[in-house]
KEKE-3310 file (N, C-alpha, C; in steps of 0.2 Angstrom, whole numbers, plus 5000, padded with zeros to 4 digits):
npx = (5699:5687:5670:5655:5638:5624:5608:5594:5580:5566:5559:5557:5565:5578:5579:5581:5593:5602:5609:5620:5629:5632:5639:5650:5657:5659:5670:5678:5683:5688:5683:5677:5661:5649:5634:5622:5607:5589:5579:5570:5576:5588:5584:5580:5592:5600:5600:5609:5623:5634:5637:5647:5645:5629:5623:5612:5604:5610:5616:5627:5632:5635:5646:5655:5656:5663:5676:5680:5686:5682:5685:5676:5661:5644:5631:5615:5603:5601:5595:5594:5597:5603:5614:5621:5624:5632:5643:5647:5651:5664:5671:5685:5681:5665:5651:5638:5622:5623:5611:5604:5590:5585:5596:5606:5618:5628:5635:5643:5659:5661:5652:5639:5633:5619:5609:5591:5583:5571:5562:5563:5567:5575:5579:5577:5586:5597:5600:5605:5617:5625:5631:5643:5651:5663:5671:5669:5671:5671:5671:5654:5644:5633:5617:5613:5603:5605:5597:5596:5593:5580:5577:5571:5560:5553:5539:5528:5515:5513:5522:5516:5504:5508:5514:5503:5496:5504:5502:5490:5489:5483:5481:5488:5498:5495:5502:5495:5498:5489:5490:5498:5509:5508:5494:5489:5494:5486:5476:5458:5447:5436:5440:5449:5442:5433:5443:5450:5440:5438:5450:5451:5444:5453:5465:5476:5475:5484:5484:5493:5501:5507:5506:5501:5492:5481:5469:5465:5462:5451:5438:5439:5441:5429:5420:5424:5423:5409:5405:5410:5422:5437:5453:5469:5473:5486:5490:5499:5504:5516:5534:5549:5558:5549:5542:5551:5554:5541:5538:5548:5542:5531:5520:5516:5516:5507:5506:5506:5517:5528:5535:5533:5531:5543:5552:5548:5552:5565:5569:5565:5573:5586:5583:5574:5561:5547:5534:5529:5517:5513:5503:5502:5502:5504:5518:5531:5533:5544:5554:5552:5547:5544:5560:5567:5555:5547:5538:5527:5518:5502:5497:5492:5498:5495:5487:5485:5490:5498:5510:5513:5520:5515:5509:5496:5482:5483:5473:5462:5454:5459:5461:5472:5474:5461:5455:5461:5456:5449:5448:5458:5469:5468:5469:5482:5489:5485:5491:5505:5507:5502:5501:5497:5484)
npy = (5270:5271:5271:5274:5274:5280:5278:5274:5272:5279:5268:5276:5287:5280:5277:5290:5292:5284:5290:5295:5285:5282:5294:5294:5283:5287:5297:5289:5276:5263:5263:5257:5255:5254:5251:5256:5251:5248:5233:5232:5241:5235:5224:5230:5237:5226:5224:5232:5233:5240:5242:5237:5230:5228:5233:5227:5236:5233:5229:5220:5222:5235:5235:5228:5237:5247:5242:5243:5255:5267:5280:5290:5293:5295:5303:5303:5303:5312:5313:5312:5299:5292:5300:5299:5285:5286:5293:5283:5273:5278:5284:5292:5304:5311:5315:5327:5336:5353:5360:5349:5340:5338:5341:5334:5338:5340:5328:5328:5330:5336:5348:5351:5365:5366:5375:5379:5364:5360:5370:5373:5374:5365:5349:5334:5324:5331:5339:5329:5325:5336:5333:5327:5337:5342:5331:5324:5334:5345:5342:5340:5326:5314:5310:5295:5281:5268:5256:5240:5232:5220:5204:5192:5185:5176:5176:5170:5172:5186:5189:5182:5189:5202:5199:5195:5207:5215:5210:5216:5228:5240:5245:5254:5251:5254:5257:5260:5267:5268:5271:5278:5281:5293:5301:5314:5314:5307:5303:5306:5292:5291:5298:5290:5279:5285:5289:5276:5269:5276:5275:5262:5259:5262:5258:5245:5241:5241:5238:5243:5239:5236:5222:5228:5237:5231:5230:5243:5246:5238:5243:5250:5240:5233:5242:5244:5231:5229:5237:5231:5234:5233:5228:5224:5216:5219:5220:5217:5206:5207:5207:5217:5215:5210:5222:5231:5224:5225:5240:5242:5236:5243:5256:5268:5276:5280:5289:5295:5305:5293:5277:5269:5278:5284:5274:5271:5283:5283:5272:5277:5288:5282:5273:5279:5276:5270:5282:5294:5300:5311:5315:5328:5337:5340:5339:5346:5346:5351:5348:5335:5328:5316:5313:5323:5323:5332:5341:5333:5333:5334:5348:5360:5374:5387:5387:5392:5385:5375:5362:5360:5350:5342:5327:5324:5334:5350:5359:5352:5351:5346:5351:5352:5340:5334:5343:5341:5335:5320:5321:5330:5323:5312:5318:5322:5310:5304:5314:5311:5299:5299:5292:5279:5279)
npz = (5367:5379:5382:5392:5391:5400:5401:5407:5405:5396:5383:5371:5374:5374:5361:5356:5361:5354:5342:5348:5350:5337:5334:5342:5337:5324:5327:5334:5329:5334:5347:5363:5367:5379:5388:5400:5406:5408:5410:5398:5390:5387:5379:5368:5364:5362:5349:5343:5335:5336:5349:5362:5375:5384:5398:5411:5424:5440:5456:5455:5442:5442:5450:5441:5431:5437:5437:5424:5421:5413:5400:5397:5405:5400:5405:5400:5404:5415:5428:5446:5450:5439:5437:5449:5449:5438:5443:5453:5445:5441:5431:5421:5417:5420:5411:5409:5408:5411:5416:5421:5429:5446:5453:5447:5441:5451:5451:5440:5432:5420:5414:5402:5394:5387:5386:5390:5394:5392:5388:5374:5356:5351:5345:5355:5352:5346:5357:5365:5358:5359:5371:5368:5364:5368:5366:5354:5344:5330:5312:5306:5308:5300:5307:5314:5318:5320:5320:5315:5299:5299:5293:5295:5306:5321:5322:5313:5309:5309:5298:5287:5287:5283:5271:5264:5263:5255:5243:5239:5229:5228:5240:5254:5268:5286:5302:5318:5333:5347:5360:5375:5389:5396:5402:5397:5385:5377:5363:5361:5363:5355:5344:5338:5335:5325:5315:5312:5307:5295:5289:5286:5275:5264:5268:5274:5290:5305:5322:5336:5351:5369:5381:5392:5387:5383:5391:5391:5378:5375:5373:5362:5352:5353:5349:5335:5331:5332:5322:5311:5306:5297:5302:5309:5324:5334:5347:5361:5355:5349:5350:5353:5343:5333:5331:5325:5313:5308:5306:5297:5286:5282:5276:5282:5298:5313:5327:5345:5355:5359:5361:5349:5338:5338:5336:5323:5317:5318:5310:5298:5297:5295:5284:5275:5274:5285:5281:5293:5305:5318:5333:5343:5359:5374:5373:5364:5346:5340:5349:5353:5343:5329:5323:5311:5304:5309:5304:5301:5310:5319:5328:5340:5340:5343:5355:5371:5382:5377:5375:5389:5396:5406:5415:5417:5412:5418:5418:5415:5404:5392:5379:5370:5364:5362:5352:5340:5326:5318:5304:5300:5303:5295:5282:5283:5283:5270:5262:5262:5256:5243:5231:5234:5238)
capx = (5695:5681:5664:5649:5632:5619:5601:5590:5573:5562:5561:5557:5571:5583:5579:5584:5600:5606:5614:5626:5633:5635:5643:5656:5660:5662:5676:5683:5680:5690:5682:5673:5655:5645:5627:5619:5600:5585:5578:5567:5581:5593:5581:5580:5599:5604:5600:5613:5629:5640:5638:5651:5641:5624:5622:5606:5605:5610:5622:5633:5634:5638:5653:5658:5657:5668:5682:5681:5690:5680:5688:5670:5654:5640:5624:5611:5596:5600:5592:5599:5599:5607:5620:5624:5627:5638:5648:5649:5655:5670:5675:5689:5676:5658:5648:5631:5620:5623:5605:5600:5586:5586:5603:5611:5624:5633:5640:5647:5665:5661:5645:5638:5628:5614:5603:5586:5583:5564:5559:5568:5565:5581:5576:5581:5592:5602:5603:5610:5623:5629:5635:5649:5654:5671:5674:5669:5670:5674:5666:5648:5643:5626:5613:5610:5600:5608:5592:5598:5588:5578:5574:5568:5557:5549:5532:5526:5508:5514:5525:5511:5499:5511:5515:5496:5494:5508:5499:5485:5493:5478:5481:5494:5497:5497:5502:5493:5499:5484:5491:5504:5509:5505:5486:5489:5496:5482:5470:5452:5445:5431:5443:5453:5437:5432:5449:5451:5434:5439:5457:5450:5442:5458:5472:5477:5476:5487:5484:5499:5502:5509:5502:5498:5487:5475:5462:5463:5459:5445:5432:5441:5440:5422:5416:5426:5420:5402:5404:5413:5428:5443:5459:5473:5475:5493:5491:5501:5506:5523:5540:5553:5560:5543:5540:5556:5552:5534:5539:5552:5539:5525:5520:5516:5515:5504:5506:5508:5524:5529:5540:5531:5532:5550:5555:5547:5555:5572:5570:5564:5579:5591:5582:5570:5554:5540:5532:5527:5513:5512:5498:5505:5499:5508:5525:5532:5536:5551:5559:5551:5543:5548:5566:5567:5549:5543:5532:5521:5514:5496:5499:5488:5503:5492:5484:5489:5493:5501:5517:5514:5524:5512:5507:5489:5480:5481:5467:5456:5450:5463:5460:5477:5473:5454:5453:5464:5450:5451:5448:5464:5474:5467:5472:5489:5491:5485:5496:5511:5508:5496:5501:5494:5477)
capy = (5275:5268:5275:5271:5278:5279:5279:5268:5272:5274:5266:5281:5291:5276:5278:5297:5292:5280:5294:5297:5279:5283:5300:5292:5278:5291:5300:5285:5269:5258:5264:5252:5258:5250:5255:5254:5252:5243:5226:5233:5244:5230:5220:5235:5238:5220:5224:5237:5229:5245:5242:5231:5226:5231:5230:5228:5239:5228:5230:5216:5225:5241:5233:5226:5243:5251:5239:5245:5261:5271:5286:5294:5291:5300:5302:5306:5303:5318:5313:5311:5292:5291:5304:5295:5279:5288:5294:5277:5269:5280:5285:5297:5310:5310:5321:5328:5343:5358:5361:5343:5340:5334:5342:5328:5341:5340:5322:5328:5334:5340:5350:5354:5370:5366:5380:5376:5358:5358:5375:5374:5371:5360:5342:5330:5320:5336:5340:5323:5325:5341:5331:5325:5343:5342:5324:5323:5340:5346:5341:5337:5320:5313:5307:5289:5278:5261:5251:5236:5229:5213:5201:5186:5185:5170:5177:5168:5174:5192:5189:5180:5194:5207:5197:5195:5214:5218:5208:5220:5234:5246:5248:5255:5248:5259:5255:5265:5266:5273:5272:5281:5281:5299:5303:5320:5313:5302:5306:5303:5285:5292:5301:5284:5275:5288:5288:5270:5267:5279:5272:5254:5259:5262:5255:5239:5244:5237:5242:5240:5241:5231:5218:5233:5241:5226:5232:5250:5246:5233:5246:5252:5234:5232:5247:5243:5225:5230:5240:5227:5238:5229:5229:5218:5217:5216:5223:5212:5200:5208:5209:5223:5212:5210:5229:5233:5221:5228:5246:5242:5233:5246:5262:5274:5274:5285:5288:5300:5305:5287:5273:5266:5283:5286:5269:5272:5289:5281:5268:5282:5292:5278:5270:5282:5274:5272:5289:5295:5306:5312:5319:5331:5342:5342:5340:5350:5342:5353:5345:5328:5325:5311:5316:5324:5324:5336:5344:5329:5332:5338:5351:5366:5378:5393:5386:5396:5380:5370:5360:5361:5344:5339:5320:5325:5341:5354:5363:5347:5351:5342:5354:5351:5333:5333:5348:5339:5331:5315:5323:5333:5318:5308:5322:5322:5303:5304:5318:5308:5293:5300:5287:5273:5280)
capz = (5371:5382:5384:5395:5391:5405:5399:5410:5402:5393:5376:5367:5376:5372:5354:5355:5363:5349:5338:5352:5349:5330:5334:5345:5332:5319:5329:5337:5326:5338:5354:5366:5369:5383:5389:5406:5405:5412:5406:5392:5386:5385:5374:5362:5363:5360:5341:5340:5334:5337:5356:5365:5380:5386:5405:5414:5430:5445:5460:5453:5436:5444:5452:5435:5427:5441:5435:5417:5420:5407:5399:5398:5407:5398:5408:5395:5407:5418:5434:5452:5451:5434:5438:5455:5446:5433:5447:5456:5440:5442:5425:5422:5416:5420:5407:5409:5406:5416:5419:5423:5434:5452:5456:5445:5439:5456:5451:5434:5432:5414:5413:5395:5394:5381:5387:5393:5391:5391:5385:5368:5350:5349:5346:5360:5348:5345:5363:5367:5354:5362:5377:5365:5361:5370:5365:5347:5341:5323:5306:5308:5305:5299:5312:5312:5324:5320:5320:5309:5295:5301:5287:5298:5313:5322:5322:5306:5308:5307:5292:5282:5286:5279:5264:5261:5262:5250:5237:5237:5226:5228:5246:5258:5275:5291:5309:5323:5341:5350:5368:5378:5396:5399:5401:5394:5378:5373:5359:5363:5360:5349:5338:5336:5331:5318:5310:5310:5302:5288:5286:5284:5268:5259:5270:5278:5296:5310:5328:5340:5358:5373:5385:5397:5384:5381:5394:5389:5371:5374:5371:5355:5348:5354:5344:5329:5329:5331:5315:5305:5303:5295:5305:5312:5331:5336:5354:5365:5351:5346:5354:5350:5336:5328:5329:5321:5307:5306:5304:5291:5280:5282:5272:5286:5305:5316:5335:5349:5358:5362:5358:5343:5333:5338:5333:5316:5314:5318:5304:5292:5296:5292:5278:5270:5275:5283:5283:5300:5307:5325:5336:5349:5363:5380:5372:5357:5340:5339:5354:5355:5337:5325:5321:5304:5301:5314:5300:5300:5317:5321:5334:5340:5343:5346:5361:5376:5387:5373:5378:5396:5399:5412:5413:5417:5410:5424:5417:5415:5398:5387:5372:5365:5360:5360:5347:5334:5323:5314:5297:5298:5303:5289:5276:5283:5281:5263:5258:5263:5252:5238:5225:5236:5241)
cpx = (5689:5676:5658:5643:5627:5613:5597:5584:5572:5563:5562:5564:5578:5584:5583:5591:5605:5611:5620:5631:5636:5640:5650:5660:5663:5669:5681:5681:5682:5688:5677:5667:5651:5639:5624:5612:5596:5583:5575:5572:5586:5590:5582:5588:5603:5604:5606:5620:5635:5641:5642:5647:5635:5623:5615:5608:5604:5616:5628:5636:5637:5645:5658:5660:5663:5675:5684:5686:5689:5684:5682:5664:5649:5633:5619:5604:5595:5596:5596:5601:5604:5614:5624:5627:5633:5644:5651:5653:5663:5675:5680:5686:5669:5654:5641:5629:5621:5617:5601:5596:5588:5593:5608:5617:5629:5638:5644:5654:5666:5654:5644:5632:5624:5608:5597:5584:5575:5560:5563:5565:5570:5578:5581:5587:5598:5605:5607:5616:5628:5633:5642:5653:5661:5674:5674:5667:5674:5669:5660:5647:5635:5623:5611:5608:5602:5604:5594:5592:5587:5575:5570:5566:5554:5542:5529:5519:5509:5517:5520:5506:5502:5512:5508:5494:5498:5505:5493:5488:5489:5478:5487:5492:5499:5497:5500:5495:5495:5485:5498:5504:5506:5498:5485:5490:5491:5477:5464:5450:5440:5434:5447:5448:5435:5437:5450:5446:5435:5445:5455:5447:5447:5465:5471:5479:5479:5487:5489:5498:5505:5504:5498:5493:5481:5469:5460:5460:5453:5439:5433:5439:5433:5418:5418:5423:5413:5400:5407:5418:5434:5449:5462:5475:5481:5495:5493:5504:5513:5528:5544:5556:5555:5542:5545:5555:5546:5535:5544:5549:5532:5525:5520:5514:5512:5504:5506:5515:5526:5534:5539:5533:5539:5554:5555:5551:5563:5574:5569:5570:5585:5590:5577:5562:5553:5539:5529:5522:5512:5506:5501:5501:5503:5515:5526:5535:5543:5556:5558:5547:5547:5554:5566:5561:5544:5537:5526:5517:5508:5497:5496:5493:5501:5488:5488:5493:5497:5508:5518:5518:5521:5509:5499:5487:5479:5475:5460:5452:5453:5462:5465:5477:5466:5452:5457:5459:5453:5452:5455:5470:5474:5470:5479:5492:5491:5489:5503:5512:5502:5496:5498:5487:5473)
cpy = (5271:5272:5271:5276:5276:5282:5274:5267:5278:5272:5271:5286:5287:5277:5285:5297:5288:5284:5295:5291:5280:5289:5298:5287:5282:5294:5295:5278:5263:5258:5258:5256:5253:5255:5252:5256:5248:5237:5228:5236:5239:5226:5224:5235:5232:5220:5228:5235:5234:5245:5236:5227:5231:5228:5232:5231:5234:5230:5226:5219:5232:5240:5231:5232:5247:5248:5240:5251:5265:5278:5291:5290:5296:5299:5306:5307:5310:5318:5311:5303:5290:5294:5301:5289:5280:5289:5288:5273:5271:5281:5291:5304:5308:5316:5321:5335:5347:5360:5355:5344:5336:5335:5337:5331:5341:5334:5323:5332:5338:5341:5354:5358:5369:5370:5376:5370:5356:5364:5377:5371:5366:5353:5339:5326:5325:5338:5335:5323:5330:5339:5328:5331:5344:5336:5322:5329:5341:5345:5337:5331:5319:5310:5301:5285:5271:5255:5246:5234:5222:5210:5195:5187:5178:5170:5176:5171:5182:5193:5187:5185:5200:5206:5197:5203:5217:5216:5212:5227:5240:5249:5249:5252:5253:5255:5261:5262:5271:5273:5275:5281:5287:5300:5309:5319:5309:5306:5302:5296:5286:5295:5295:5280:5278:5287:5281:5267:5270:5276:5265:5254:5258:5259:5248:5242:5239:5241:5239:5243:5235:5227:5223:5237:5237:5229:5239:5250:5241:5237:5248:5246:5232:5236:5245:5236:5225:5233:5237:5230:5233:5232:5223:5220:5214:5218:5217:5206:5201:5209:5215:5221:5212:5217:5232:5231:5224:5235:5247:5239:5236:5253:5268:5272:5281:5284:5295:5300:5299:5283:5271:5271:5284:5280:5269:5277:5287:5277:5273:5286:5288:5275:5273:5281:5270:5280:5289:5301:5306:5316:5321:5336:5344:5342:5343:5345:5344:5350:5337:5324:5319:5315:5317:5324:5327:5340:5340:5328:5337:5341:5358:5371:5384:5393:5388:5391:5375:5369:5361:5356:5342:5332:5320:5333:5345:5358:5359:5348:5348:5344:5352:5345:5333:5337:5346:5334:5326:5316:5326:5328:5313:5311:5322:5316:5303:5308:5315:5302:5294:5295:5280:5273:5283)
cpz = (5373:5385:5387:5394:5396:5403:5401:5407:5399:5386:5371:5368:5374:5365:5352:5357:5358:5345:5342:5351:5342:5330:5337:5340:5326:5320:5331:5335:5330:5345:5356:5369:5373:5385:5396:5406:5409:5407:5399:5387:5383:5380:5367:5359:5361:5352:5338:5341:5336:5345:5358:5370:5383:5393:5408:5421:5436:5449:5457:5446:5437:5446:5446:5431:5431:5439:5428:5416:5414:5406:5400:5400:5405:5401:5404:5399:5411:5424:5440:5452:5445:5435:5444:5453:5441:5437:5451:5452:5440:5436:5426:5421:5416:5417:5408:5408:5412:5420:5420:5429:5441:5455:5453:5443:5444:5455:5444:5435:5425:5413:5406:5396:5387:5381:5391:5390:5389:5387:5379:5362:5347:5350:5351:5358:5348:5352:5366:5364:5357:5368:5374:5362:5362:5368:5358:5343:5334:5318:5308:5304:5304:5306:5310:5319:5325:5321:5314:5305:5298:5295:5289:5305:5314:5322:5314:5304:5306:5300:5286:5281:5282:5272:5260:5259:5256:5243:5234:5235:5227:5235:5250:5264:5280:5298:5313:5330:5345:5357:5369:5385:5399:5397:5396:5386:5374:5369:5361:5359:5354:5343:5334:5332:5325:5313:5308:5305:5295:5285:5283:5277:5263:5261:5274:5285:5302:5317:5333:5347:5362:5377:5390:5394:5382:5384:5392:5382:5370:5371:5364:5350:5348:5349:5337:5326:5327:5324:5309:5302:5302:5298:5307:5319:5333:5343:5358:5361:5347:5351:5350:5343:5331:5326:5325:5314:5304:5303:5298:5285:5280:5278:5277:5293:5309:5324:5338:5351:5362:5358:5351:5337:5333:5335:5325:5313:5314:5312:5298:5291:5293:5285:5273:5271:5282:5284:5290:5301:5315:5327:5343:5352:5369:5379:5365:5352:5339:5343:5354:5349:5334:5321:5313:5300:5306:5311:5299:5306:5317:5328:5335:5344:5345:5352:5367:5381:5384:5376:5385:5400:5405:5410:5413:5415:5416:5424:5416:5409:5392:5380:5367:5361:5358:5353:5340:5331:5318:5306:5295:5298:5297:5283:5277:5281:5273:5259:5258:5258:5246:5232:5227:5238:5235)
residu = (MET:LYS:PHE:LEU:ILE:VAL:ARG:LEU:SER:SER:LEU:GLY:ASP:ILE:ILE:HIS:THR:LEU:PRO:VAL:VAL:HIS:ARG:ILE:LYS:SER:PHE:TYR:PRO:ASP:SER:GLN:ILE:ASP:TRP:LEU:THR:ASN:ASN:GLN:GLY:ALA:THR:LEU:LEU:SER:HIS:VAL:SER:GLU:LEU:ASN:THR:VAL:TYR:ARG:PHE:SER:PRO:LYS:ASN:ILE:MET:GLN:LEU:ARG:SER:GLU:ASN:TYR:ASP:TYR:VAL:VAL:ASP:VAL:GLN:GLY:LEU:PHE:LYS:SER:ALA:LEU:LEU:SER:ARG:ILE:VAL:GLY:GLY:LYS:LYS:VAL:ILE:GLY:PHE:LYS:ASN:ALA:ARG:GLU:PHE:ALA:TYR:ILE:PHE:TYR:ASN:GLU:LYS:VAL:ASP:ALA:GLY:LYS:LEU:PHE:LYS:THR:ASN:THR:HIS:ILE:VAL:ASP:LEU:ASN:LEU:LYS:LEU:LEU:SER:ASN:VAL:ALA:ASN:GLY:LYS:GLU:HIS:GLU:VAL:ARG:PHE:LEU:ILE:PRO:LYS:ILE:THR:GLN:ILE:LYS:ASN:LYS:TRP:LEU:VAL:ASP:ASN:LEU:ASN:LYS:ALA:LYS:GLN:ASN:GLU:LYS:GLN:ALA:SER:ILE:VAL:VAL:PHE:PRO:THR:THR:ARG:TRP:GLU:SER:LYS:ARG:TRP:PRO:LEU:TYR:HIS:TRP:ILE:GLU:LEU:ILE:GLU:LYS:LEU:SER:VAL:GLN:PHE:ASN:VAL:TYR:ILE:CYS:GLY:GLY:PHE:ALA:ASP:ILE:ASP:GLU:LEU:LYS:ARG:LEU:PHE:LEU:VAL:LEU:ASP:SER:GLY:SER:VAL:ALA:TYR:VAL:ASN:LEU:VAL:GLY:ARG:THR:ASP:ILE:THR:ASP:LEU:ILE:TYR:LEU:VAL:GLN:ASN:ILE:ASP:ILE:VAL:LEU:GLY:MET:ASP:SER:PHE:GLY:LEU:HIS:LEU:ALA:SER:ALA:VAL:ARG:ASN:ASP:TYR:GLY:SER:PRO:GLU:VAL:VAL:GLY:ILE:TYR:GLY:PRO:THR:SER:PRO:ALA:ARG:ASN:GLY:PRO:TYR:GLY:ALA:GLU:LYS:ASN:CYS:LEU:TYR:LEU:GLN:ASN:LEU:GLU:CYS:ILE:SER:CYS:ARG:LYS:LYS:LYS:CYS:PRO:LEU:LYS:HIS:HIS:LYS:CYS:MET:ASP:GLU:ILE:VAL:PRO:ASP:ASP:VAL:TYR:LYS:MET:ILE:CYS:SER:LEU:ILE:PRO:SER:LYS:VAL)
# end
């Protein structure tokens, strides 16, 4: 049996699609599973040994995929572009959501009705698995994300720093991801400053982000440095392999609805740690929270405009994030690892 998964982006959504690979392998152990994605996604997916080939999107690779004659092409992205590519590949069956966006469903010959895809309390991981309902149906299997254990990385500075932190038995270590692409998902900078100042007293604090986040976080570091707050700046200093190693060697991870938190929750699901805490507003923890740890999210569910799914606050008050106070986040963090604080 030959499968192609189509999920071009983003990294967090790719994480949420990984259980599809595990479910296919559970039912068809000898199957060939390939994946079509973008460059960033290919770097992450290169760690997943259950995949046969990861294809970066390009006209040349699309022609190669056409020659594979897949039994099933599964479009998990559910957009016009991904659905069109799925159809062009020309598998025997193209599977997608009946209610996919941008009229993507016109390209599918097997449409899966998973109900409302965005106004739902079903987690996106479980929605994605429903795409296999006619392919891998029967006994329920556990959900696994297939992120491998990484025991060695080239980033010696990071390894040395983590080893040094482990020698301090009185302190736990926490990674915070204070950035995200959506403006509406961002927690205010002044809240981050207050929380990190408080955390630094009892925790080894690591602040993470990509190269694109360096300018955005300059003010955060300026304020923390002026107050002599202890932290380790990892922004722009880690690749995906480093991040996997980091979250596998840390006590707790804090973030918004973004890749860093979802990577940590995937590792937690498969290996039991680290603990995770999410700060949520425009998206619902029930659908997009850290999988299996949705209860660890700070979320003002009674706010009338909550879970608007807009990239910018349409009401321009940003209450869903602004009114989540650092004290409540700190209490949530401490409640999850009481033996270390």
